[in-house]
Residue, then its C-alpha position, 0 to 999 in steps of 0.5 A: m500500500e502506498k504510504f500516507k504522504i506529507e509534503v512540506w515546503s520550507d526555507v532554512m532561513c525561515p524561523f517559523c519553518y523550524i517551529g513548524k517542523r517541531k509541531l509536525e513531529k509532535s503530531l506524528a509522535r502520537l500516531p500509532n501508524k507512524d511507519q505508514i507516513e512519509v514526510v517529503w521536504k520541498s524547497y522554497q526560497l524566501n529571497p532567491e536574490l539574497v547575497t550572502n553577507p556574514d558581516i551583517t546581522i539578521d537584525d540589519y538584514l530585517a531592518e533593511h529588507k522590511g524598512m523598519p528601525k533596527a530596534q524593531a527588527a531586534q524585537l521581532s527576533a526576540q519574539v520569534g526566539e520566545m516562540a521557538k523556546e516553547e517548542g524546545l528550540t534555541y534560537n541565537m538570532d544574534k549569531a545567525v549568518v545572513a546567507n542565501s539558502f539555495r545550496a542548503h536546499v541542494f544539500a537536502h535534495l542530495a540527502k533525500r537520495y541517501g534516505k536522510q532528508d529529515e536529518a538534513e533539514e534538522i541539521l540545517f535548521k540547527s546550524y542556522f538558528t542555533d549554531g550561527l553557521n554559514i549555510d551557503d559555505i561549501a566547507v560548512l555543508r561538507q562538515l554537515a554532510v559528514t555528520i549525517g553520513i553523506d559523502a562530502v566529496q559527492l556533495e561538493e561535486v553536486l554543489l559545483s556542477g549544479e546537478l541538482d539545481d533543477e530539482v530545487k527549482m522544480d520544487m519552487h515552481e510546484a509551490r507557485q502552481i499549488g498556490v504557496r504564498g508563505v512557509p512553512f506549508f504542509v500538504y497532506i495527500r494533496k488534499y489538505a494543507v496547513s499554512g504557517a506554524q499553526p496551533q498544535e491542535l490544528f496539526e493533529q486534527t488535519i492529520q487525523q482527517a487526512l488519514e481517515d480519507w486516505s484509509k478510504g481512498n478519498t484523496l482526489q479533491e481540490l486542496k483545502t488550506d488553513t491559513d492565518a498563522a505565523s509564516c514567512g513569504i517573499e515580503g517577509c515574516d508575519 
C-alpha cells in the first residue's frame, strides 16, 4: 500500500519553518501508524536574490529588507526566539549568518537520495538558528554532510556542477502552481494543507482527517488550506 504522504515546503532561513517542523513531529509522535507516513521536504526560497553577507546581522538584514528601525527588527527576533523556546528550540538570532539558502536546499535534495532528508533539514535548521553557521559555505555543508553520513566529496561535486539545481527549482515552481504564498506549508495527500506554524491542535486534527480519507481512498479533491498563522513569504515574516 502506498504510504500516507506529507509534503512540506520550507526555507532554512525561515524561523517559523523550524517551529513548524517541531509541531509536525509532535503530531506524528502520537500516531500509532507512524511507519505508514512519509514526510517529503520541498524547497522554497524566501529571497532567491539574497547575497550572502556574514558581516551583517539578521537584525540589519530585517531592518533593511522590511524598512523598519533596527530596534524593531531586534524585537521581532526576540519574539520569534520566545516562540521557538516553547517548542524546545534555541534560537541565537544574534549569531545567525545572513546567507542565501539555495545550496542548503541542494544539500537536502542530495540527502533525500541517501534516505536522510529529515536529518538534513534538522541539521540545517540547527546550524542556522542555533549554531550561527554559514549555510551557503561549501566547507560548512561538507562538515554537515559528514555528520549525517553523506559523502562530502559527492556533495561538493553536486554543489559545483549544479546537478541538482533543477530539482530545487522544480520544487519552487510546484509551490507557485499549488498556490504557496508563505512557509512553512504542509500538504497532506494533496488534499489538505496547513499554512504557517499553526496551533498544535490544528496539526493533529488535519492529520487525523487526512488519514481517515486516505484509509478510504478519498484523496482526489481540490486542496483545502488553513491559513492565518505565523509564516514567512517573499515580503517577509508575519
